Backbone bond lengths (Angstrom), bond angles and torsions (degrees), N, CA, C in turn:
res aa  C-N    CA-C-N  psi(-1)  N-CA   C-N-CA  omega(-1)  CA-C   N-CA-C  phi
1 X - - - 1.453 - - 1.533 108.69 -
2 X 1.314 116.51 140.48 1.469 121.87 179.90 1.527 110.54 -73.16
3 X 1.322 115.55 153.67 1.463 121.38 175.90 1.525 109.22 -87.58
4 X 1.323 116.04 141.99 1.459 121.91 -179.98 1.514 109.90 -130.81
5 X 1.289 115.00 147.24 1.454 121.92 170.19 1.518 105.89 -121.04
6 X 1.305 116.30 119.46 1.459 120.89 -179.17 1.523 107.41 -116.20
7 X 1.313 116.24 127.99 1.465 119.04 176.24 1.517 109.49 -145.22
8 X 1.312 114.64 160.86 1.451 123.22 -174.59 1.522 108.16 -113.30
9 X 1.317 116.39 124.32 1.457 121.23 174.63 1.520 107.83 -103.19
10 X 1.310 115.72 125.45 1.459 119.95 178.86 1.513 107.91 -128.20
11 X 1.298 115.98 118.82 1.462 120.72 178.25 1.506 109.41 -150.98
12 X 1.325 117.29 100.51 1.460 119.63 -176.50 1.528 113.11 -59.38
13 X 1.315 118.05 -25.36 1.468 120.49 179.20 1.534 110.27 -121.58
14 X 1.317 117.21 32.14 1.460 121.14 -178.85 1.524 110.54 -73.38
15 X 1.322 115.55 148.21 1.458 121.52 175.31 1.523 107.83 -131.06
16 X 1.306 116.47 129.23 1.460 122.33 179.54 1.520 106.93 -112.58
17 X 1.318 115.94 100.64 1.455 122.58 -170.34 1.507 115.81 -56.10
18 X 1.307 114.64 135.85 1.451 124.60 173.19 1.532 106.74 -99.41
19 X 1.300 117.87 179.44 1.452 121.58 178.21 1.527 108.06 -64.21
20 X 1.319 116.26 127.53 1.459 121.39 -176.18 1.520 110.32 -111.35
21 X 1.305 115.79 121.54 1.454 121.75 177.06 1.527 107.32 -128.86
22 X 1.315 116.22 127.16 1.460 119.45 179.25 1.512 112.02 75.03
23 X 1.313 116.29 -144.55 1.460 122.22 -175.12 1.531 113.33 -82.48
24 X 1.315 117.31 -25.62 1.464 121.29 -174.61 1.523 110.12 -85.02
25 X 1.328 117.81 126.91 1.460 123.55 -179.56 1.533 109.07 -119.55
26 X 1.336 117.16 90.19 1.472 119.26 -178.28 1.527 112.11 -73.65
27 X 1.318 116.26 168.61 1.464 121.93 -179.23 1.518 109.50 -135.63
28 X 1.317 116.16 141.92 1.456 121.68 172.58 1.522 109.32 -78.40
29 X 1.313 116.54 162.46 1.467 121.52 176.03 1.526 111.10 -86.67
30 X 1.329 116.90 -6.35 1.469 121.35 -178.70 1.523 108.88 -146.48
31 X 1.331 118.10 159.84 1.465 120.36 -178.41 1.528 112.39 -71.01
32 X 1.321 115.57 148.54 1.460 121.53 175.81 1.531 109.22 -85.01
33 X 1.338 116.21 170.96 1.456 119.48 177.87 1.523 110.57 -61.43
34 X 1.323 117.39 -39.94 1.464 119.25 -179.24 1.526 111.52 -64.71
35 X 1.334 117.65 -33.42 1.468 120.13 177.38 1.525 110.61 -66.92
36 X 1.328 116.78 -43.65 1.466 120.72 179.43 1.532 110.42 -66.37
37 X 1.335 116.70 -43.69 1.467 119.90 178.41 1.527 109.66 -62.27
38 X 1.321 118.05 -38.80 1.457 121.35 176.88 1.519 112.63 -61.80
39 X 1.336 116.99 -42.39 1.463 120.49 177.06 1.529 110.86 -64.62
40 X 1.329 116.77 -43.74 1.462 120.41 178.83 1.524 111.34 -63.76
41 X 1.322 116.27 -44.14 1.465 120.39 180.00 1.527 110.40 -61.21
42 X 1.316 116.51 -44.50 1.464 120.04 179.34 1.523 110.98 -61.61
43 X 1.333 116.49 -40.26 1.463 119.22 -179.76 1.530 111.84 -68.88
44 X 1.332 117.31 -24.06 1.463 121.99 177.54 1.527 112.64 -91.65
45 X 1.331 116.72 -1.65 1.461 120.43 179.36 1.513 114.24 82.56
46 X 1.329 117.41 16.54 1.465 121.10 178.08 1.522 107.96 -85.33
47 X 1.319 116.05 122.24 1.463 120.61 -178.60 1.527 111.05 -79.80
48 X 1.322 115.80 160.84 1.463 121.19 179.85 1.512 113.14 -62.69
49 X 1.329 117.55 -29.83 1.463 119.98 -177.92 1.528 112.90 -83.08
50 X 1.319 118.15 -2.60 1.469 121.88 177.63 1.534 109.24 -92.27
51 X 1.335 114.87 73.08 1.459 121.21 -172.05 1.527 113.31 -61.72
52 X 1.322 117.29 -38.47 1.469 119.82 -178.75 1.529 110.79 -63.37
53 X 1.319 117.11 -44.08 1.465 120.56 177.69 1.530 111.03 -67.30
54 X 1.321 116.53 -39.50 1.470 120.40 177.25 1.534 110.23 -60.06
55 X 1.325 116.59 -46.23 1.466 120.74 -178.98 1.524 111.89 -65.85
56 X 1.322 117.62 -40.81 1.472 119.16 179.82 1.528 110.56 -66.76
57 X 1.319 117.65 -36.45 1.467 120.34 176.26 1.524 110.36 -65.70
58 X 1.322 116.96 -44.36 1.469 120.75 179.82 1.527 111.46 -61.98
59 X 1.333 117.13 -38.86 1.462 120.56 -179.68 1.523 112.58 -73.65
60 X 1.329 117.52 -22.09 1.460 121.35 -178.60 1.527 112.73 -86.82
61 X 1.324 117.34 -10.78 1.474 120.12 -173.35 1.519 112.66 -111.85
62 X 1.286 114.81 140.64 1.462 121.63 163.86 1.523 105.23 -122.19
63 X 1.309 117.09 156.35 1.448 117.24 -177.36 1.518 111.23 -149.63
64 X 1.298 114.35 162.05 1.460 122.57 175.17 1.523 107.20 -134.73
65 X 1.311 115.73 149.54 1.458 121.17 -179.73 1.519 108.61 -122.92
66 X 1.309 115.64 134.33 1.466 120.77 174.04 1.520 107.04 -117.41
67 X 1.319 116.42 120.52 1.463 121.18 178.71 1.522 107.38 -97.97
68 X 1.339 115.70 111.31 1.463 120.14 -179.38 1.522 112.44 -80.02
69 X 1.301 117.05 -36.97 1.461 121.30 -179.30 1.525 107.81 -139.09
70 X 1.301 115.98 114.25 1.460 121.06 -175.87 1.526 112.13 -62.98
71 X 1.293 117.44 -35.43 1.458 120.28 -178.29 1.516 111.45 75.80
72 X 1.299 115.17 -172.01 1.456 121.52 -179.54 1.521 108.60 -121.43
73 X 1.325 116.26 126.19 1.451 119.69 178.04 1.523 109.57 -71.57
74 X 1.317 115.69 134.86 1.455 122.04 179.18 1.521 109.48 -113.08
75 X 1.302 116.74 150.41 1.459 121.79 175.38 1.522 107.40 -93.79
76 X 1.322 116.23 127.49 1.461 121.52 -179.36 1.521 107.37 -115.56
77 X 1.308 116.50 120.46 1.458 120.99 -178.48 1.522 110.04 -100.12
78 X 1.306 115.80 132.77 1.460 121.83 176.91 1.526 108.11 -123.10
79 X 1.288 115.54 149.34 1.456 120.10 173.37 1.515 107.98 -118.43
80 X 1.305 115.77 153.42 1.457 120.23 178.67 1.513 108.98 -123.82
81 X 1.301 115.20 156.35 1.451 120.59 175.27 1.518 107.85 -127.16
82 X 1.305 115.13 137.33 1.447 121.52 178.41 1.525 107.09 -115.95
83 X 1.323 118.20 134.84 1.458 118.56 178.55 1.521 110.83 -60.18
84 X 1.309 116.42 149.66 1.461 119.64 179.81 1.533 109.55 -62.10
85 X 1.308 115.63 150.84 1.462 119.82 -177.38 1.522 111.67 -82.44
86 X 1.307 117.35 0.16 1.456 120.38 179.78 1.516 110.95 84.61
87 X 1.299 114.84 -177.88 1.464 119.52 -179.42 1.521 109.29 -134.68
88 X 1.307 115.34 158.36 1.466 121.03 175.51 1.516 113.00 57.21
89 X 1.318 116.56 -129.21 1.467 122.13 -177.18 1.520 112.48 -75.19
90 X 1.324 117.60 -16.74 1.469 121.53 -178.99 1.524 112.62 -89.35
91 X 1.332 117.37 12.41 1.464 121.16 -178.13 1.526 109.39 -63.20
92 X 1.316 116.94 134.38 1.467 122.04 -177.99 1.517 109.18 -143.02
93 X 1.324 117.00 141.23 1.461 122.21 178.15 1.524 108.06 -108.50
94 X 1.319 116.52 135.48 1.460 122.19 178.93 1.520 108.34 -104.07
95 X 1.345 116.80 117.21 1.459 120.98 -177.73 1.529 112.91 -98.10
96 X 1.307 116.93 -19.49 1.467 120.69 -179.71 1.520 109.13 -134.96
97 X 1.333 116.58 165.30 1.457 120.60 176.69 1.529 111.02 -63.22
98 X 1.341 115.75 -39.63 1.470 119.51 -178.90 1.525 110.65 -61.72
99 X 1.328 117.37 -40.39 1.466 120.60 -179.69 1.526 109.77 -62.60
């Protein structure tokens, strides 16, 4: 008989990221395989920078998702602030968040 791990994820305001291009960041109604593998890896103590272990875990797992209650998708608005670019000779352009 195969081994199974069954667990329940409950998050009334959970968001399971979809492919994000541009300003719009859509969300799935259920977790993706990478989200589940990430949760499993974290619970096993596998860090994000341990790519070989992450890949072997992902290749060893198959999964199924059962959505008991679809819920209602909400729109969440965020605003961003960018530091001023300065004036005159002190003008500076920020290309990354770290900068």
